[in-house]
N, C-alpha and C positions, 0 to 999 in steps of 0.2 A: 378831085378822091385820089387819095394813094391806095394803091392794093397791092405794092410789092414791098420787099427790103431796103428800103431806101436810107444807105448810112450818110449821106452827104448833100447838105440840104442848099439847093440854090438861094442866093441872095435873094431874088426874085419873092420868094416867100415872105417877104415881110412886106407885101402887098397883102396877103393873101388874109379875105375877109370871112369865106364858108371853107370849111376846111370837114372831111370825111373820111376817116383813116378803116381800112379793113384789117381783118385777124395780120396779116403779116406785116401789115406797117404798123402795127401798136407794137405790136412785139419787138420791133426794134425801133422805136421811141422812147428817148429815154425824158426826162422832167425838163433838163438843160435844154433839149432840142426846143421845147416850147416860147425857148426867146426869140426865134426867129416869129413867133406867131403872133406879136402883143397884140395887134389889131384886128383877131379875132373877133367877128361877132355872130359865128355860129361852130360846133365843134360837135361831131359825132364820132362816139366811136364803137366798134364793133368787133368782139372777139367771142371766139368759143373757148378760150385758154382760160379755165376756173381758178386758176391759181393766182390772177391779178391779188384778190382779196384787198386790198386798200389804195386810196389814192393819194400818190406822194401832196404834202404840204404845198410843199413847192408851186405847186400846178396854179391854184387858184388866185395865187400872188401875180403869176405873170398873165393873167388873163381877165384883166379888170373891166374888158368892154365887151364879153360876150353875152350876147340876147339867150341864145339858144345851147343848152348845153343835153346832151343824149349819151347815157352813160350806161344804155340797160344790155342786160345778158351778160356783164363784165365779171361776175363773179366778186363784186364790191362785198365787203361785210362791214364799212366803216366809211363812212365821207370824214373828212379833216373839217377840222371847226374854222379854219379858212375861207369855207363855202361861202362867209358874209361879206368876203371883199368883192364879189360879182354883184355888184349893186344896181349891173342892167339887166340882171339876168330876168327874162320873163317866162321861158319853159324851162323846165327840168322833167327829165325824164330818168325812171332809176327803175326802170320795173325789171322782173327777172331775175332779182340780185338777192344777196343774203342779210342785208341792214334786217337789223329789228330795231331801231330810232334813229332819228334824224337828230344830229348835232344842235344844241340850242340855237346857238347863230344862225340857224335857216331861216328863223323869224325876223330876221333882219333884211330878208331880201325882199324889202318893200315894193319894187316893181314887179315881182312874180306874178304870173297871169294863171298859169298852168303847170299842176304837180303830178305825176304820174308813177304811180309806185304796183301797177299791178303784178300779180303773180309776185309779189315778194311774201312768202308764206312765213317769214319767221320774224314781221314786222307786227309790233304789235303797240306801239305807242307813236301818237304826232306830238311838234313840242309843244311846253307849255305854254310859251307867250306866241302861238298860232295865230291869236285873235288880230297881231298887229297886221298880219298879212292882207289886207282891206282889199287890196288889187285882184285877189286871186279870183278865178272865173271857175276854174275846171279841179277837182280835185278825184282822182280817177284813180281810185282803189277801192276794196272788197269792204267796206266799213266793219259788215257784223260780223267774217269772220278774220278779219286782219287787225283789227283793234279792242280793247277790252272797254274803253269810255271815251268822253269825245271830251277835248281841253276845255278848261273855264275860260266862256267870254265868246265860245266858238260863234255866239251871235252877231259879231261885230264883222264876220266876214258877209257883208249884204249883197256883194256881185256875185256870189256866189253862182253859177247857172248848174255843174255837172255833181251831184252830190248821191252816192248811189244810198247811204240809210244814214239815218241820225239815232244812238244809242243814249236812250233819255236815263239821269243821271239823277240824283238827289241831292250833290254838293251843290253849293250856289257858284252859278252861274255853269251848270249843266243841265237846268231843266229843261221841258221841253220849247218854252217860252223864248228858247236861243233861236228858233226858227219864225220869230214875227218878223220880222222886216227881211229876207230872204226873199223876194219878192219874183227876184229871176230865175229862181229855180225853175228845172224844166224835164222832160224827160218821166223817169222813173225815181221815186221816193222810196223806202222802208222806214218807217217808224219805229222803232223796236224800245223792248222793255218801260209797256207804256203802265205796267204796274207801277211805277217810277212816279207817275204823274201823280200832283199831292192834293190837286181839285181840281173840279168843273172849269174853274173858271183860268185855271192856269193852261187846261187846253184847249179855249177857246182864242187864249191868249198868241197861241203859235199861227194865227190867223189862216190856216189853210185854204179858208174860201178866198183870198185875195193873192193868190198862184194859180194865175190862169195858164201859165206854159205846163205844169204838171198834167203829163198823159196817164201814168200810171202811177197810185198808191198803196202801198199794203202797212198794215197796222196791226203791230204784234204783242198781245200779253205773253208772256214766257213764264208767269209763276201768278200765283194769288197776292195780291197788293195788301194793304190796310183795309180799314170798310170804308173805302172812297165807292161813290156811286158809280160804277164802270159805263150804265147807260145815260149815267149826263156827261162824262169823259167821252164817249163817244161821239153823242151828240155835241160836243162842242170843238168836232175835228172835223167838223162838215168842212168838205173843201168846194173848191171851184166849181160850178157845171161843166168847164170843158173836159173834164176826167174822163177818160175813156174807160181804165180798168180799175178795179178794187178788188182788192183781198182783206179780210179780216181773219185773224188767228188764236185764238187762245180766251178770246172774248168774254166776261163769264157773269154777264149782264140778262137779264131774263127776257128783254125785247128790244127789238132794236129802236134807234131814233126814227122819226119821220122823215128825215131829209134821206135816206137811202129808199124811199116810196116815193120820194118826188119827180115825178116824170119828167121834169127841166133836165134830168141828166140821162146823158145819149149813151151809157155804158156799153162797151160790146163784150165784156167778159168780167164774171161777179165770184167769187172763190172766196164760200165761209169753212172755214177750218176749225176744229176742236170747240165751238162756242158749246160748250157743254148744258148751258143753263137756260138756253133759248129751245123754248117748246114750239114757237108758230113763227112761219117763214115769213117774212115781210113780203112784200106786195112787189117789189122792186120794178115798179115803176109799170106794174103788170104787164112786166115781160114784152 
C-alpha cells in the first residue's frame, strides 16, 4: 500500500501482485509508472481528487493480468475502450463516479463476476451485449433509479445472485420471461413496469416459484397497461414459499389470487399500496 508521493519506483515493485494507492500516491503516478506493475492481480485506487475524469487508454494495456480493479470515488466520467484487454478481470468497482454508461467492449470481460456501480447517479445504460457476461454473479446498482431499461437478452445471465430490480420491457428479449432461468437470485428483487407483461402465461414463465433464495419480492405496476387481466398476471407471479417479505404496488385487479392467502407462506412483512380496484382484503394466511 502506497500512501505518499513516491517519485522513484524500486525495481522490487516488478514482483508486486496486489497494490493499493492512496490520494497522494495516485496524484504522483503517471500511466508510464504502471510499466513496473505488469504482474498486478489487484489494483485499488482511492482519491478525493474529482478532477481525474478519465482513465488513460494505455493503463489497461499494461495491466492485463488484473483480477480485481477498484476505481470507486475517483470522479471518472468514462472508461476507455481498452477495458476489454483485462481478460482475467473478475471484480470491477466503479461506484461513486460520474459515469453515464460503460463502453461496449465491457461486454467482452467474460470472466467478470462482480460489477459495482452504486451511487453513480448519472449512469443510465448497460452495454448492449451485456448478455455475454454469463459468469456475472453480482450486479450492484440501483436498477430502478439508474437505468431506463434492461438490455436485450438479459436472461442469459443465469448465474446472477444479486439484482436489485428488473424493469419489464415490451421489446424482444426485454420481457419478464428473461427471469426464467435466474434460479440463483437471492435477497431482494423488485419487478417493475408490470403493465408491460403481455399475457398471464408470460408472467408464469418468469418462474418466481423456482427461486428459493429470494427473501423479499416487490411487484410494481406504474400505469394502466393493455386490457390484460392483472389478476391472472399476479397469479402467474407466485413466488417460492421461502419468501419472507411481499410488496404489491399499483395493482388494478379486483381480487388477489389465491396463493396470497396460502398458509404455506410464512410472510413477516406484507405491503399493499395503491391497489385501487380491490374491495376485499385477502385472508393473508389468516395472519
